[in-house]
Phi, psi and omega in degrees: 000137176207165176231156179214123178218123179228106190269000184279128171282129185243127172248118187233134173155156178294127179084358185292338179303328183290353176262018183306315182299324178297318181289321180295323180299330179296334184257353178062034176279126182249337180234108189238133170262134177252126171252129186216148174286159178301326181294325180285336170288313185294325184267006173093359181296318180296318176301320180293321176301313180296322179293319182288324188256348177060225186283003171294331178279112184265332179198147174247124179254125179235190179080018178290128183283162182302323171248097191302138186256169174301324177296320176298316179300316182298323180296324178288318178300318180300319178295323178298315179294318183300325186249008181049056192295144173270334184195165174234136173259125179252110182244112181152204180275194183300328182296316180293316181293318179297315180297319181294319180294317178296319179296320181298321178288317180300318180293309185291325184261000179066036181273123175294146183301322180293340181260002187298316184291334179270354183282140184246337187259092176257067185263344181225150176198156171299144180302136178245129170255112186260128180235091185288141176251001176230165175247100181177301188294324183061018179300339180293346182229019183237158179264040184222160180208134180246121186238143183253146170245097188294324182298322182257010179051050180243146172227112193241124175278133174250146184209141176170157185299334178292344182274356170294130171299156175287320185216137173244123176251104187253105182244107182304335180297334180288347179269353184298331183271002178297129174297156183307318183294323177294319176302317182293310185292318179286321181294322179292334178293331175301313180294321178300316178298315183295313183286327173300319179299314180296331180267013181272145176289349181257012182296158177213171185301325181287315179296323177299314182298317178296316183293319179297315179296319180297314181297318180298314178300317183291316177301324185277342189238344185297315181300319179293317178298326179290314183283327185233081187304335182257017176287107188296320182293317180295316180297317179298316181293325177290322176297317179295317179301318180298315180296314180298316179296321178296318177298325180292307186279352171296338180268326189255342190077163173276173186227223195297319183297324177287320178302321180283336186290329189300316180292322180296324180282313186289330183257337185232008176058031175284126180306147190307307183299318179293324179293320177292317183293336183306317185251354187299323180303318180290316185294324181294321178293317179298316179293328178293331176291326179279330180222093183302344177302334180296334174295321177294319178298320178300321178293322178296328179285333176129018183236168183289319181193186182297322181295318179295319177301317181300316179297314182292329177297316177294324176299317180294319178302315177300317184300323183260016170081023179264155183270148185233000179232160176300320180298317179294328177283350182076028181255120179295140183291350174295343181273356186303315181301315181295318179300316180297315181298314182291326177298320181291340180282343186282139183299324184286347172296328180289343177283344189291140180302309179269127179257109181261153173269177185300318181300318181292324178290322175301317178298321176302312183292328180291340177279350185273000000 
């Protein structure tokens, strides 16, 4: 028995972003706050939003950090209160979308920023229109948001049905300007989302089908998108892979590779996608031992079995310039115990098919 519910309306296609005003008119939003990454300001996307929507845009909030902070969330919430906002448009990568979603919930539910991490009921939020500029985070189709507290070196996932965006406008053309490293880090996250989904104790036949298709598309297109940034087919396929993977893990949650990533990002500034990919090769093989069905999934993706997929995954990481060992990440091995302990504290570790103890996780890390 399983259930599947995905409430996000998705508009997908090359050039579809230019129809933003048409989509906004369907919802009668008159006072809109725009949150945007600096790159979307610099490349003219924000100007186009303002041109398309006119005086419906009441304020543009920028300066969202790569790992969005409580301060970033607060800046968006303040703009919402100032203009009595009807909706927020989040234009950029996962950081902008995550900050906007958290802000939308804080505003609608009256959650103080200081109480955000302790809040559990994210059932309502101001409508979010998500316009991704990268292919990776899939925040445009998920009910989750990851926010950082830099002072306390925390990276906290928030989750609830209210965090689903109202509308996702996915235009592959917006990813053409992504620098190669951003393409690599965000693109590898697509595979992490897909394989985490397959390794989740909450997986189901629909999430499996979405995840397998997403992983296959990403394995086949990431290298090309990295080498040929303006390759339209590769960019389109990576955008589609990201959406499919997001729809998959919106049902199952992420699992062990993400649980381990938070400490790597908050303490060592490892980019999110690279931090997840760091341990995913090991976790997929470990999960296949607990659930041999993953070997069949690996074959559907295009590999002989889970072990072969793991090897090829590391090959792909090398190809797009990502690091695969603790030494390459610049992390002293004295931190292994802490990484293992903190990984076990994360809620999404409990979603993982194979449940390892601290000693086994330490052994995993010692192999890296």
